[in-house]
C-alpha angles and dihedrals in degrees: 000000000000092000093058124099113265090243092054094043091052092049095052100033109138094006099091107088123213088238135005133052127305126208109198121191105216095195089083090057097054097081089047097055109097130204090259092062115114114265091241091058091049091051092051096047097041096035098057135044097212144001125223108204113200113191095204128007125182128180117252089230127026115266112230 
């Protein structure tokens, strides 16, 4: 998490499990994102309502 903005890191600290899925409500991050945040981060936080973070995803059938 070192590469994340300090605002984002503070908002999710302790919420990212070592394994398992994470459902993150981005509405709580919106007031924390400052004007100096990279445009890509602003688009992610303001463009979506939530993130579903899947630690490992595999297809049910092999993709050829």
